[in-house]
N, C-alpha and C positions, 0 to 999 in steps of 0.2 A: 151628435154632430160635432160638438166642441172637441170631444176625444179624438175624432178622426183628423181634425185640423191640426191638433197638437202632434199627432203621430206623423202627419205629412211634413210638418215643420222640422221635427226631429230627424226624420229620414233625410231631408234636404241638407240639414246641418252636418250629419254624418258623411254624406256624399261629398260635400264641400271640403270637409277636413281630410277625407281620404285623398281627394284630388290634390289638395295642398301638400300633403305629406309625400305623395308620389312625385310631385314636381320638385320638392326639396331633395328627394332621394336621387334624382337624376342630375343634380347640380354639380356632382363630382366630389371626390375626397372621402376620407374616412373608411371604415370597414365596408360600407355599402358601395362606395365608388359610384361611377356613372359614366355613360357614354353619350349623353345627349348633345353636348356642345364640343366641337373639336377645338382643342387648344392649339397654340402655334408651335408647341414643342412637347416633348415627353414630360409630363408632370411628375416631378419627384423621381426622375429616372435613375438618380444616384442614391436614393433612399436617405437623403440628408435631412428631410423634413421630419423631425421628431416632435414637433410642437404639440401635436394633438394626442400623442400617446397611442395612436393607431394609424392604420394605413392612410397616407395622403396620396392621391393620384392613382390609387390601385384598389381593386375589389377582390377580396378573397372569398372562395367558396369551399365549404367542407373543412376538414381538420388541419390539413397541411398549411404552410405559409402563415403560421401564427406570428403576430407582430413582435412577440418577444425575441424572435430570431433576428431582428434588426440590431446588430451589435457593432462594436468598434474594436474588438480584440485583434491583436496583430497575428495571432495564430489560432487555429481551430484543430483540436486533436493533434497538436504538435506540428501542424503544417503552416508555413508562412503563407498569408493570404494575399499579399500585394493588393490591398484594397485601394480604391480611388476615393479620396476625400476621407471623411471621418467614419462613415457608416457603410454597412453592406448587409445583405440578408444571408444568414447561415441556416440552412435547413437542419443541420445537426443541433443547433441551439434552439431552433424554432419548434421542436416537438419530437415525439417518438418517431423513429424512421418508418414505422409501418403506416403512419398517417398518410392519407391521400388528399388531393385537392387541387385547386387552380388559383392562380393569381393573375388578374386581368387589369391592364392599364386603362386609364381614361383614353378616349379617342383623341388623336392629335393630327394636325395637318402636316404631312411629310414635306419638309423643305430641304435646304442645302443641296447637296449633290445626290441625295437619295440613298446614301449608304448609312447604315446604323451599326454601331459597335456596342458591345456590352461584354461583361465578364461572367463566366459560367464555371461552376465547380461541382464536383460529385456527379450525380445522375448517371451512374455506371450502366444501368440498364437503359439503353438508348431507345428501346421500344416503349418504355413506360415513363421516362422522364425527358422532357424536351421543352423548347420554346417555339411557339408558332406566331407568325405575323399575319394579320388579316386586314383586308380592306373592309371598311364599315359596310354592312349590308350583305356581305358575302361570307358564308360559313366555310368556304374552302380556303385553307391557308395559302398565302402567296409566298411564304418561306417557312421552312421547317428546319430548326437547328437542334442538333443533339451534341452531347459532349463526348465525341469520339476520341478526345484526347485523354479521357479518364481511363486508365488501365487497371486501377485498383491496387497497383503495386508501387509505381513511381509517382504517378500523377493521380491524386485522390481528391482532397478537398480544394486544391488550388483553384483560385479564380483565374481562369485562362481567358484571354481576350478573344472574342469572336467578331467576325466581320460579315455583315449581311448586305447583299446588293439588292436594294429595292428601288433603283433609279427609274424603273419603268412606272413607278407609282408616285412620282413627284407631284405634289399638289393634291393628292388624294387624302382622304381621311382614313387613318390607320389606327389599329390598336394591337397590343401585344398580349399573348396569353402564355404564361408559364404553367406547365402541367406536371404534376407529380402523381402518377398512378401506380407507383411501386409500393407494395405492402411488404417488401422484404426488409432485411436489416443491415445490408451491406451497401453503404453509400446510396441508399434508397431515397434520396431527396435531392434538391437543387440548392446550390449557393449562387447568388446573383448580385451584380453590382454594375453601376455606371452605364446605363442605357443612354446612348448619345447619338444624335443626328449629326453626321459629318457635314462640314460646310465646303470642304474642298478635297482634292485628291491627296494632298499632303497628309491630311489627317488619316485617310484610309491607309496610306503607305506606312504611317507611323504605327497604326494599330496592328497591321499585318506583321511589321517588324517586331513589335512587342510580343505577339503570339509566338513567333519563331524563337525569340530569345527565351521565353518562358519554357518552351519545349526543350530547348537546349540545356537550360538550367536545371529543370526538374525531371526531365524525361530520362529514360534508360541511357546510361553512358556506354560508350564503346568498351567492351570487355577484352582486355589484352592479358595474356599470360605467357610465361616462359617456363615450360615444364622442366627445363634443365636447371633452373635456379634451385638453390637449397632453401629459399625463403618464400614467404607469401607476401602479397601486396596489401598494405594497409591493415595489418593484423590487429591494430588497436583502434581502428576507425578514426584515427587522428585527422583525417581529411575532412571529417564532419559529414561525410556522405558514403555512398556504397562503392566508391572506387575500390577495385580489387575484389568485389563480391558480386555474385550473380544470384538473383532470385530464381530458384529452380522449381518452386511449388508454392501455391497458395498466396495469401495476402497478409499473413500474421506478422511477418518480418519485413518491414519497409523502412525507407530512409527516414520517415517521420519518427522512428524509434531511436535514432542516433541523437543522444542528448548529452549535455554536459555532466561530467562526473560530480560536479558541485551541486547538481540538482537533488533536492531532498525528495524522499517519498514519505507518505503518511505525515506530512508537515515537517517533521524534524528528524527523519531517519536518513543517515548517509549510506551510500552503497560501498564506500571505501574502495573505489575503483582506481585504475591506473591512467595517467595522462589526463587529457582534457575531455575526451568523449568515451562513451560506451554505447552498446546497443541494448535498449530497454524494450522488451517485448510487450510491456504494458503502458509505459510512459504515463504513469499516474492515472491509469484508467482510460487514456485517450484511445488505445487500441482494444477492441473487443476481445475478451478472453475466449469467445467461441471460435475465433478465427484460428486456422492452422496454416502451416507453411514451412518452407525450408530455404536456406541460402547456402552457397558454397564459396569457398575461397578459390584463389588461383591455384592451379596445379603446381606441384613442386617435387623435386627429387629429394627424398628424405636423406639427410646427412648427419654429421656429428656422431653422437652415440645413440641416435634414434629417439631422444627424449623430446616431448612436446609439453608445453605448459600453456594454460589459459585460465581465465576467471569465469565463473558461472554463478548465477543466482536464480532464485525461483525454480522453474523447471519441475514443478510437482506433477506427478502422474503421467509420465510418458514422454517428456521432452528430453533432448539429449544432444551431445556433441559426438560426432563420429569421424573417424579417419577412414577415408574411402579409397579404393583402388582407382587410379586415374584412367584405367582402360576399361574396366568392367563395371565400375560404379559400386562394386560390392562394399558393404560396410565391414571393414576389417577389425576395428575396435570401436566400442560404443561406451561412452561415459555419461551416466545420469547423476543428478544431484541428490545422492543418497543422504546428504547432510542437511537437506532442506528442513527447516523448523520454523513453524509459525507460532509466535511472532519473532522469536529471538534472531533467527537468520532467514527471514522471509524472502526479501529481495536482495539481500547483501551479496556482493560479489565475492566469491571464495576462490582462491587460487588452487588449481588442481594440476596434477601431472599425469602424463600418459607415457608409458614405456612402450614405444613402438620399434624397439631395436630389431625385431624380427623382419622389419620391412625396410631396413637401411638400403639405399640404392634404388628403391622402387619409386615410380611416379605416383603420387597420391594427392589428395586434397582433403580439406576439412569441411564438414557439413554441420550446420546448426539446424536442428529440427524442433519445431513446435508441433507435436503430434497430439496435443490434448485439446479437445474442443469443449472442455468443461465437464464432460461426462465422466472423466477420471478424477474429479475432485477440483477444488479451487486452486488458485494460483496457476491457471492453465496458460502459462506463457514462460518465456525463458529470457534471461539477461546474460550477456556475454561481453567479454573484453580481453584485450591484451593477449592475442594468440602469438606464441613464440614457438618456432619449429626448428628442427635439426640441432637441438642443443646437445652439448657434450655433458658428461657427468660433472665436470668441474663447473660448467655454467649453471647446471641445476643446483649444485651445492651452494654456489654463490647466491642464486636467486632465492633459495629456501631461506637463507639467513637474512637476506635483504628484505623479504616480505615479512618475516617474523619481527624483525627489528622495527620495521615501518609501523606495524600495529602496536608494538610495545611502546613506541614513542608517540602514538596518536593521543591527542588530548580531547577531541570532540566525541561526545556520546549523546544519544537522545535523552530527553527528559523523562520519557515514559517507559523506556526499556533499557536495561543494562546491556545493550547490544555489544559494546566494545569488549566487555569481559567475556561474553560468549564467543566473540570472534577470536579473541586471543586464545581461548581454550581450544578452538578449532585448529589454530596453527601450532599450538603446543602438542597436539595429539594426532595430527594428520600422519598417515602412513607414508612418509616420504620415500621416493624411489632410491635416493642416495642418503645415507645416514646424515642426520642434521648436525652440522658443525656448530652447535650452540648448546650451552649448558641449560638443561631443562629437567624438571622433576618428572619422573615416570610413575611414581606412587606417592601418596600423601599421608601425613599423620591425620588421624581422625579426631573429630570433636569429642569432648568428654564432659560428663556431669559428675561432680565430686562433692563431698561434704566440705564445708569450710574448714580450713586448717593448713597444715604443711603438706605440700604435694611435690613429688618428684616429676617434673615436667619432661625431663630428658627421656624418661621411660617410654613416653608416647611416640618417640621418633623411630621406634622399631618398625613401624609401618611405612616410613618414608624411604624413597629411593630416587636416585638421579643418574643422569648419564651425559656424556659429551661425545657426539659423533659415534654413538653406539657403544662407547666404553663406559662401564659402570663407575660412578663417583661415590666414594665412601665418606668423604669429609662433609658430614651433615651435622649441624649443631644449632641449638637455640641461641638466638642473638639478643632478644629482649622480650619483655612481657609488659603489656599495657593493661592496667587494672581498670575497674569500672569507674573510678574517679579520674582517669586519665594519667595517673602516676605511672612511671616506668620502673620496672625491675630489670637491672642490667647484669646481675650476677647471682650466683647461688641457685641456679635453675633446678638443681637436684633436690632442693629443699625449699621451694618457694613458699612465701607466706601468702596464702589465699584465704585469710581469715575473714575478710570482708565479703559479703555475698554479692554476686553479680557475675558479669561476663569478663573473662580475661583473654585478651588476644595474644597468642603465643607466636611470635615471629621466629622462623628458623630459616637457615640458609645452607645451600650446598656450594662448595668452593672447589675450583679446579684451575690450576695454572694461572692464578691471578684473576680469574673470572668468578662472579658470584651471582647466584640466583636465589631470590627470597620468596617465601610464601608464608602462610599462617594457618593456624587452627585455633579453635575456641575451647576454653574450659569454663563451664558454668559451675560456680561454687554456690552450694545451697546451704542456707542456715537452718531451714526446717523443711518438712515435706508436706506442708499443707497447700503448696502451690506447684503448678507444673513448671518445669525448667524452661526459661526463655519464652514465657507465654505471650509476650509482645513482640517477639522476633527482633528485639533491640540489639542483639549481637550482630545483626546484619546478615545472618545466615540461619540455617535450620539446626543449629546446635541445640541438643535436648530433644529433638524430634526425630522419629524413625520413619523413613520413607517405606511405605508398604507396597508400592506399585512399581513394577519394572518399567524401564524406559525413561526414568526421570533424568533430566539433563544435569550433568555434573561439570562444574567449572573449577579448574585448579583444585580438585579433590573435594570441593564443596557442592552439595546439592543446590541447584539454582532455584530461583523463584522468589527469594526475599529481596524486595527492592525498596528504594527510598522515595519514589515519586509520590507527590501529594495529589496530583490530578493526572488525567489521561486524555490522549488524543489532542488534536489542535483546538478542540472546543473547551479544553481545560475543565473537564467534568471532575468533581472532587471524588477521591476515594473514601474520604472520612477516615484517614489514617490516624491512629491514636498517638504514636510517638514519631520516631524517625523512619520506621520500617514497617512493612506488612508482607504477608504471603500473597503473591499475585499469580493467579492461574494462567495468565498470558505468558509467563516467563519461566515455566518449568519444563518446557520441551514437549508438552502434550498438545495434540491437535484439539480443536474445540469439541468434537464429538466424544473424545476419550474421557474416561473417568480416572480419578486418582485418589490416594488417601495417605495421610501422615498421622503418626501416633505420638502422643505426648509421653512424658515420663509419668510414672505412677505418683499419686498424691493421696494423702489422707484427708478426707473431707472433714472440715471443722467449721467452727463458728456457726453461722445461721444455716449452713447447708445450701445456700444459693451460690450459683456460679453465673458467669456471663461470657459471651463471645461476640465479637463483631464479625458479621459475615455479609457478603453481597454476591451478586451474580445469580443467574437463574438456576444454577446447578448446585449451590452450596447447601451442605447439610452437616450436622454434628451428631456423632454417636458417643454415648457414655457407657463405659463398661466397668464392671467389677474386675478386680485383679485376676480373677479366675477365668475371665472371658465372657461372663454373663452380661448381656446387654440390658441396661436399665433405662436408657434414654435415647430418643431419636428425634431430632429437631431440624426443621427446614427453614430456609430463608424465604420469607413470604412477601417482601416488599417489591420484588422485581416487577417492573411495568414498562414495557417498551412503547412509550407514548411521549409525544412532544419533545423529542430529542433536540437539544441536550439539556433541557431545563428541569431540575428537580422541583423547582417552585411551581411548575405546571403539572406535577404529578408523575413525572418520569422517574425511573430508578433502574440502574444498570449495574455497573461495577462498584457503585457506592455501597459502603457497608453500614449496616445499622446494628445497634447493640441489642442482643437478645439475652434476656435473663431467664435462667432455668432453675426451677425449684427442685432440689435433690435432698431436701431436709430429712427425708425418710432414711437417708443413708449416711447420716453424720457418724463419723468414727470409722467408716469403712475405707479400704484402699481401692482407689478407682484410677482409670485413665480415660483419655479423650481421643477420639479419632476425628480429624477434620477431613471431609470428603467432598470431592467433585463427582456428583452422580451423573450417570449416563442418562440423558433425557432427550426427548424429541424437540426439535425446533432450534432456533438460534439463541445466541448468548448463553450457550451451554458451558459457562465458566464459573469458577468459584474464587472468592477472595476472602481472606481471614486476617484478623488482627485482635490484639488485646484479650487473650484468654485469661480470665480472672477466676480463680477457683477458691478464693477465700474472701468472704464478707463476714465481719464480726456480727453485723445485724443485716437483715434483709434489705437490699437496695430499694429505694423509693422510686421504682421504675415508672410509675404513673406520672411522676413530676420531673423526670430527668430527660434530657435530650442532648444531642451532639449538634454543634453549630458548624456549618460549612458555608463557603461562598458558592453561589450557583454557577452553573457552567456557562461557557461562551461569553465571558465578560471580564474586562480588566479588573484587577483587585480593587481599584479605587471606586469603581462603579458597580461592582457585583452586589447582588442582593444576598443577604444572609438567609440561609434556609435552616430550619430546625428539623433534625431527624430524631423523632421520639424513640426512647427506649420502649421495649415491649416485652411482656411475659411470653415466652415461647411455649407453644403447645407440644406436649410430649406425645409423639405419634407411635410410641412403642406399645 
């Protein structure tokens, strides 16, 4: 009997608690919201109440309308938002576009003159994204508002003012429901702000005027063209908008992509554009790479000598610039970015030239096409700038030199990539339509490895050649030599004293009619043959190493890839570089899925017979061969772990290099060589990074008690935690 009484009391307590919780849940606010009591106005209609860290005055259901979408950013995906107050809701920031759900306001009593205004952005699919207004107790909407201003091309994320006439419901209890039922990925969400009950007709008129002004500002502009003109309108996008350009297909290229040339990509990479603005098809990821589309210039009559110049970046896998017939729309000439290189020239704007002299006098236009939806590879967008048409040969010759000299005098370059050197190499070797009226080398002296002693450095100039405006230049001579200790040799180059071991930088120059062009090659002087030449890449180049893979990027006669950066990306993740340089797989011109190899000089294994190499990246491997080509060692980098980016202290490892010790003591006294390899592997981070190849240890290194110290990623130097990267004995997989 007592048990039954206790059970009854427990049941009553549970019921009371349930009723109490239910009453609380209907009191309004928070994620749960509620509609029990009608407020006198729209509660938190401007989303300014951030005090609770969750929805106040609104109730969300399902996945869309996550509270993290309440933001104060001036722009979303490159689009100015014209927010009211400090905060607004951004569906883009609030979650994955495929998420669906609703956001319902607390019930309020409609006052004022019965008109409600609010701001609405995105929601391109008007059948699935909308805002409904309801009278409490009636599930039939009394007003249904869609964002029919959003065309996906000119008006996208913009918060456009809407006006809703509910004057017939003054004094009634009303609530608002925003619906996102779109599981697509193109503007498949809503942006919302500033729900407000108007008090008088002046407020309504002001809101309507604001709507009209926004449409005029952001909507499609009148497109005017004069086909008889020899020029196009706004060829450099210097108006900051699409004046002079017409969207002819898709949504990949929109006014949101017109950004300042001063804007960096990848944190510290410059596009090296012209003027104040350019068109960026990605805008640092704000525009989805899966989008495609095309824009065209105003029509013009091609004049001058028929030359056209423009700048293009990215455009990998099918994007291009075309010259089109103004009457038939036929593509007469198509130019793709065949110079695309990730990461050396990934998004960088490269000046190109088009010889359209066959079409002089014809009405034509230029078309920019993004035809890559991502299925043709990454970087599925295109950047363009500074279209110049109807150029004469003299104008082209002047522009060629102007562009080259602009890059020659440029001082800014990124910390992570030697992009400026690669860009200068592009302009030095571009196949100009008019002979370049600049002194430039057309072939280069090669790096050398010699025994310490007296060396005739002038003999190595036989490989060098230069020209000016297509005319061969023969006056080429060594001008100075900088030794490993920094001392300079300024004469006697036919019998230079290279008795001290190390790297000698040999500067040589071509001269023509008072003009001078300089470059350099490296001579590695070896005192013995127990070590590979330039094992730490401290010459700043690949001197002493032989490239075994076709396609390696060459800059001013030097194989690229040796850089001085100590960390990478904006998160400043350490490479664990040993000295001033290392071999970096991001900077040799190969795409991530590609493999490559470089071979050392031969060395005689001595001392303990142990060697070591620093290597990082998921694709790094080391092969050791006898001089006759017999492979005796195969070792792989095993530290890679794509977790907890960017912190090594939390177990992650990416491009950071660890020291691997290899026991080759069975081959002491034999002549060997090493191949550093980037292997073709499945998955991401398929890159390789190498440094500090040491082939002589008098005694075996105490690898079990040795480690390299680096500062962890994503922290200022004064606050960064030190991380130990232990040395390890590498397993021979041969």
